[in-house]
N, C-alpha and C positions, 0 to 999 in steps of 0.2 A: 144715512147722514141728516145732521140737524138742520132740517128746514125744508126738509127734501119731501115732496107728498108721500103720504102713509096708503099704503092697500092694501089686498091681501097678495102674497107671499107668491113670486112669480120665480117659476125654474132661472136657476143659473148655468149659460150658455158656456159664458169662457171666467176663467179667472186671471187676470191682472199676475205677473210674477216680478219679482224684483227688479226695475230698469237693468239692462246691461251696459256696461264700460265703454264695450266693443262685440257684434255679434258677428265682425267675423273675423278667423282665428288666420297668424302667420304663425305656423311650428317649425322649428326648425332642431334636429339634433344633432348633440355633438357627443358625449363620452363615447354613446356605443349604435351602431347599426339599428335601424326599430324595427326590422325582421327579427331581429335577437332578444327586443323587449316583447313582442308581441305576446308573448303566450302568456305574463307575468301579468302583463296591462292592457284588459279588454281595450281599452281605448285605443293604443297605440293599434289596435289588430283595426279599428274602426280606420283610424287616419288612412292606415295603408288600402284599407278596400274602399275607400274613396279615391284617395290620391295616388295611388303606387311611389312614384316618382315626384321628386320636387318641380316647381311651377318656375322657380329663379333659377338664377348662376350663382345664390348665396343661401341655395339649398332649404330653400323656403317651400311648406307645402300652405298650400292657400283655400282654406275652407268656411263655409259660413256655417255658425255651430248649431242650427238647426239640422243642419245634414250631419254632423256628429250625433245630434242625439235622434236622429232617425236610424241613424248604423248601426249605432251603439244597443237601442229598444230602450233607451234607459231612459228618468224625467232627468228636466236638462238644469236642476240642483244637485244630481251625481254626476253629470256630467263639469260640470262648474265645477265642482269640489274635486273630482279625479286632476281636472286641468290642472288647478294649484297648486293639488299634491306632488304631479310630475315637475310643475314650473318648479319649487319650493328643490325637491329632491333634485336637480338640476340633469334629470333624464329626458329632458327637453326646454327648448326657449317658445313660450307661448307670449306673442302679444295681440293681444285685442283691439280691434279699429274699429271706424263707426258705429259707436251708440246706439242703442235701438230698445221700444220696448217691446217685452215681450208677454204674449198670452198662452192659456192653457183652455183646449179645448177640450168641456165640460159635455157637451150632450146638444146633439145638432135638434135644432124644432121643425117642429113636423111641418109648419106651415109659413112658411117663409112673411107671405102678405100679412097676416095677422102681428105676427110679429116685426113688421114694421110700422102699421097701424098703433100697436101700443108702446116701441118706443118714441114716436113721431108725439103720441097724445102727453107720454113722460114729459118730454121737451118743450112742450107747447107747455105742460102746468109750469116747470121749472124758470122757463122765457118769463110767464108771465109774474112770477113770484117775485124775480128776480128785479122786472121794470118797475114793478108796484112799491118795492123798496125804493130805486131811484128818485120814482116818481113822489115817494113822499117825504127823502129826504131833501130832493128840491120843492116841497110844499114848503116845509119848513123853513128853507133860510127865507125864501121868497116874499112869509108875511111877517118872517124877522127881519126884512129889508124895510116893510114900512112900518114897523114898530114901533113905540116910544121906548121898551123896553128889548131889545133885537136878545140878548141872553134870556132872557124867562122866556120869552116865544120860539126860540130855538130846544130850550130843555122841555118844556112842555109839551113842541109836537114829539120827541124823540119819546118822552115817557109816555106819550099816549100810545108811540107805535111798539114800543117794547112793551106795554098791560097790555095789548092785545097782538099784535101781529100783522094785523089784518085792518087799519086804518082805512076808512074811505077818504079818495085822494077825489077834490071836485076836479072834472073834467076841464081842458086849458078852452079856454074863450071859443066859440065858432065862429069860422069867419062863412058867411052861406055864397059869398060870392066866390071864394076860392073853390069851396066844394063843388058847386054848380060847375064849374073847366074842370074840376080833378079828371073826371074821365076822360075830355077828351084830350087832358094832357098827356093821360097816361095813355091813351092809342097811338096818341104822336109817338113818343117815345120808343115802346114797344116793336111799333112799326116799322120804324124809324133802325131799330138794331135789327129785324128780322131777317134779313139780306146780309147782316154781314155774316161769310163764313168762315174766319180764321178769328182766332181769340176765344173770351171766353164767351159764356152765352146768356143772355138776361133771364132771370126766373123771377116770382114776385115778389121775393124777398129782397133781391139785388136791387128789382124795381123802386121799395117803398123804401130803402138807404139813400136810394139816390135823391128822392123826391124828401128825404131828414139831410142831407148833406153827412149822410155817416159813412168815412172811406173804405176800402176793404180794397185788400192783392188785386183782387179781381177789374176792382172801377175804382180807382185811387181818386184821391180829390187832385192832384196834380193834374190827370187828365181830363177828368170828368166836373171838374168845380169851375169851369169856363162853357158848359153846358148849361140851358136857360132851365136846364128842371131840376138842376142842383141847389136844393136846400129850397125848393118851391114850394111844398109842403109841410113843411114844421109843426104847421098848428094844426093839421088835419094828424088823428090817431093814425101810427105803426102801422094795426091790424088793418085797418079798413082800407086804408092803399092797397096791403097786400089781396084783402079779399076779393076789391076793384081788379085790380093788376090779373089777378088769376082766371077772372069772368073774362077779362080782353084777351087773354094766352087762350083760353078756350075757343073764347069766338073766333078766334085766327086759325087754330086748328082746326076748327069746323069748318 
């Protein structure tokens, strides 16, 4: 898409399908016994193959749509189309529950390690670009706040951004005292949490988020906001904190 890093074309391993309204099928037959319909409708034969008898007192057969695709040996789009057709004709009633994303495996990678490295590099590039955009916006707003012409300052900053897409943003003012104590803070945080057996595990990104006061489902502000490390290092670059935290994790394991 627009704004994404461009490079040599990469192989396509998966293809995302249209999201499913439901990935679990609750199927009932009303007009005729399914055995009598199986010769005319291959999907009914697949349903009987997977589940000969109903699972509930209501006569429901409960099947994941992925199993129907595998048993019928047909593409997902054809299975969905035949289910819709059977439902519309009253041959069966199909209630889809549990919405889900669906994807098709196009090709298996030969090297998982190299693929993981390529995905990580791509995500890192995307992250850096998105953060750069936020930094540009923050810088424009900060400049406008101290300007006699705030509207003109904002307009000038945004016009420069859209003209080049890569406007250098001055780094935040450094705090040498805080940076000097940062390695000690990270060591204390990581080693204090290292003995925790249950619950989410710390990693370099989680450590940086805590130091910047960025809440997450695993480390929410509601519980971590009382920690002395929460928002302690907001003036230090996020990637720099991650690099130091990664080094501390390596030292701890070694």
